[in-house]
Every structure is written in structure tokens, then in C-alpha cells.
C-alpha positions as CSV (number, residue, x, y, z in Angstrom):
1,M,50.2,-13.7,4.2
2,V,50.9,-15.5,7.5
3,N,48.7,-14.8,10.5
4,A,50.4,-13.2,13.5
5,S,51.2,-15.7,16.2
6,I,49.7,-15.3,19.6
7,A,53.1,-16.2,21.1
8,K,54.7,-13.1,19.8
9,Q,55.8,-10.6,22.5
10,N,58.5,-8.0,22.2
11,F,59.7,-9.7,19.0
12,S,60.1,-7.3,16.2
13,T,59.7,-7.9,12.5
14,E,63.3,-6.8,12.1
15,A,64.4,-9.5,14.5
16,E,62.3,-12.1,12.6
17,D,63.9,-10.9,9.3
18,V,67.5,-11.2,10.5
19,I,66.9,-14.6,12.0
20,N,65.5,-15.7,8.6
21,R,68.6,-14.2,6.9
22,Q,70.8,-16.1,9.4
23,I,69.0,-19.3,8.7
24,Q,69.9,-18.9,5.0
25,I,73.5,-17.9,5.8
26,D,74.0,-21.0,8.0
27,Q,72.4,-23.1,5.2
28,I,74.9,-21.6,2.8
29,A,77.8,-22.5,5.2
30,Q,76.4,-26.0,5.6
31,Q,76.3,-26.6,1.9
32,Q,79.8,-25.1,1.4
33,Y,81.2,-27.4,4.1
34,L,79.5,-30.4,2.5
35,S,81.0,-29.5,-0.8
36,T,84.5,-29.0,0.7
37,A,84.2,-32.4,2.5
38,A,83.3,-34.0,-0.9
39,Y,86.4,-32.3,-2.4
40,F,88.7,-33.8,0.2
41,G,87.0,-37.2,-0.1
42,R,87.7,-37.5,-3.8
43,D,90.1,-40.3,-4.8
44,D,92.5,-37.8,-6.4
45,I,92.6,-35.6,-3.3
46,A,92.2,-38.3,-0.6
47,L,92.6,-36.3,2.7
48,P,90.3,-38.1,5.1
49,G,91.1,-35.9,8.1
50,L,90.0,-32.8,6.2
51,E,87.0,-34.6,4.8
52,K,86.0,-35.6,8.3
53,H,86.6,-32.1,9.6
54,F,84.4,-30.4,7.0
55,L,81.6,-33.0,7.4
56,E,81.5,-32.3,11.1
57,Q,81.4,-28.5,10.3
58,A,78.5,-29.1,7.9
59,E,76.7,-31.1,10.7
60,R,77.3,-28.3,13.2
61,E,75.9,-25.7,10.7
62,G,72.8,-27.9,10.2
63,E,72.3,-28.0,14.0
64,R,72.6,-24.2,14.1
65,V,70.0,-23.8,11.4
66,Q,67.6,-26.0,13.4
67,L,68.3,-23.9,16.6
68,L,67.4,-20.8,14.7
69,I,64.2,-22.3,13.3
70,D,63.2,-23.5,16.7
71,Y,63.9,-20.1,18.3
72,Q,62.0,-18.3,15.6
73,E,59.0,-20.5,16.2
74,T,59.3,-20.2,20.0
75,R,59.1,-16.5,19.7
76,G,56.1,-16.6,17.4
77,G,58.0,-15.9,14.2
78,V,57.8,-17.7,10.9
79,A,60.9,-19.5,9.7
80,L,61.5,-19.0,6.0
81,I,63.7,-21.5,4.2
82,K,65.2,-20.1,1.1
83,D,67.3,-21.4,-1.8
84,V,71.0,-21.4,-1.4
85,P,73.5,-20.8,-4.2
86,Q,75.7,-23.6,-5.6
87,P,78.8,-23.9,-3.3
88,K,82.3,-23.9,-4.6
89,A,83.5,-27.4,-5.5
90,E,87.3,-27.0,-6.3
91,Y,90.1,-25.6,-4.3
92,G,93.5,-26.6,-5.6
93,T,95.1,-26.9,-2.2
94,A,94.2,-27.6,1.4
95,N,95.5,-24.1,2.3
96,I,93.0,-22.4,-0.1
97,A,90.1,-24.5,1.4
98,I,91.0,-23.7,5.0
99,E,91.4,-20.0,4.1
100,A,88.0,-20.0,2.5
101,S,86.5,-21.6,5.6
102,L,88.0,-18.8,7.7
103,V,86.5,-16.2,5.5
104,L,83.1,-18.0,5.7
105,E,83.3,-18.2,9.5
106,K,84.0,-14.5,9.8
107,E,81.1,-13.7,7.4
108,V,78.8,-15.8,9.5
109,N,80.1,-14.2,12.7
110,E,79.6,-10.7,11.2
111,S,76.0,-11.6,10.5
112,L,75.5,-12.7,14.1
113,L,76.9,-9.4,15.3
114,N,74.4,-7.6,13.1
115,M,71.7,-9.7,14.7
116,T,73.0,-8.6,18.2
117,R,72.7,-5.0,17.1
118,V,69.0,-5.6,16.1
119,A,68.4,-7.3,19.5
120,I,70.0,-4.3,21.3
121,N,68.2,-1.7,19.2
122,S,64.8,-3.4,19.8
123,D,65.5,-3.8,23.5
124,D,64.9,-7.6,23.2
125,R,67.0,-9.0,26.0
126,E,65.8,-12.5,25.4
127,F,67.1,-12.4,21.8
128,K,70.4,-10.9,22.9
129,H,70.9,-13.6,25.6
130,Y,70.0,-16.3,23.1
131,L,72.6,-15.1,20.6
132,K,75.3,-14.9,23.2
133,S,74.6,-18.2,24.8
134,K,73.9,-20.3,21.7
135,H,75.8,-18.7,18.8
136,L,78.4,-15.9,19.4
137,T,80.8,-17.6,21.7
138,E,80.8,-20.8,19.7
139,R,81.5,-18.9,16.5
140,V,84.4,-17.0,18.0
141,N,85.9,-20.3,19.2
142,A,85.4,-21.8,15.7
143,I,87.3,-18.8,14.1
144,E,90.2,-19.4,16.6
145,K,90.3,-23.1,15.7
146,V,90.4,-22.4,12.0
147,C,93.2,-19.9,12.5
148,K,95.2,-22.4,14.4
149,G,94.6,-25.1,11.8
150,L,95.7,-22.7,9.1
151,T,98.9,-21.9,11.0
152,Q,99.6,-25.6,11.5
153,L,99.0,-26.3,7.8
154,Q,101.3,-23.5,6.8
155,R,104.1,-25.0,8.8
156,T,103.9,-28.1,6.7
157,K,104.0,-26.0,3.5
158,G,100.7,-27.7,2.6
159,E,102.2,-30.6,0.7
160,G,103.9,-34.0,0.9
161,L,104.5,-35.8,4.2
162,G,103.7,-32.7,6.2
163,L,100.2,-32.4,4.7
164,H,99.7,-36.2,5.2
165,L,100.7,-36.0,8.9
166,F,98.5,-32.8,9.4
167,D,95.6,-34.7,7.8
168,Q,96.1,-37.8,9.9
169,A,96.3,-35.8,13.1
170,I,93.0,-34.2,12.3
171,Y,91.5,-37.6,11.4
172,H,92.6,-39.1,14.7
173,N,91.6,-36.0,16.7
174,D,87.9,-36.2,16.0
175,G,88.1,-33.9,13.0
176,E,89.5,-31.0,15.0
177,F,92.4,-28.9,13.7
178,T,94.2,-28.2,16.9
179,V,96.2,-31.2,18.0
180,G,96.5,-31.4,21.8
181,K,94.0,-28.5,22.1
């Protein structure tokens, strides 16, 4: 049993629990992105742009995990780091991998929306502001970028020269899908 923090004020147990759940969800996303990057970095796949993109996504997820841990501690909560399941390691095509990342981004966003409901229901304005300023807007923008990347990849039919040019554009565009933003 952990002693209650003297810093805790208007911070519900439910809010603390959803933050810990979000920490785990973001850790799962981080591990999945690392695994996806490793897939694209293999010598039989060799798509360095997609490898770079997914490594950067993994790094961003790690930063989000740390933001949540820091916020939990600032509010007087206790951050619980839990085990994460083994991520998927094979995709077959770049299209399947990017579609999987879109599903993952939407799942993470849905969890953030659930956290917002908890903040609203507990009348925790600080928590609500934190979610909006540090997480929600960034996640919605990430979903848009993945959708645009998927659209661009579908135009190439996901193979041959088109896939190579798509991958090179990502590689030379700091790991971002949208060329020309």
C-alpha cells in the first residue's frame, strides 16, 4: 500500500487509474512502433524511410509516457509501470503496417477521450487542460498524418518503384509521411 501524497488535491483515484492505464497504452504503442521499425529495417524489407518514421513514432510515444508519469507525480499520484504484451513483428506489406498504425493511433486517441470524460466528471479542470494541451491535439494531428500517408502509399499500389519513391520521400522528409506538408 502506498501512502497518500500530501500534494494530492482534487485528483481522484479514477483519474490516477486512467493515467496509469494510458501509460501502459502508450508503452504498448511505443513497443509496437519499435517492432514495426525493426520490420522495415530488415535486410529483406529494406525500407529506411518507413524504418525512420516508426522509430520516430516510438520515440514520441516514449516522450508521452514520460509526460504522463511526470504529470501523475506532480498531482500526487503514483505511476504504475506494467508489463506490455509482445508486439506484432510481421506485416507482409507497408500498407498493412500503416493501416495497423492508424488503428493503433485511433485506439490511443479513444483512451485519451475516455480520460477527458473522467476529468470532466470529476470536475478536474487542471487534468482536462493538461490532456487538451499536451495530448489530444497532437494525437488528432497524428491520425491525420497517418491517413495522408496511407493515401499516398495507396496511390503507389504499395510496391515497386512507387513504394521506393514513397519510402525515399519519407526518409528525406524527417520521417514524416506528408511530403510538402
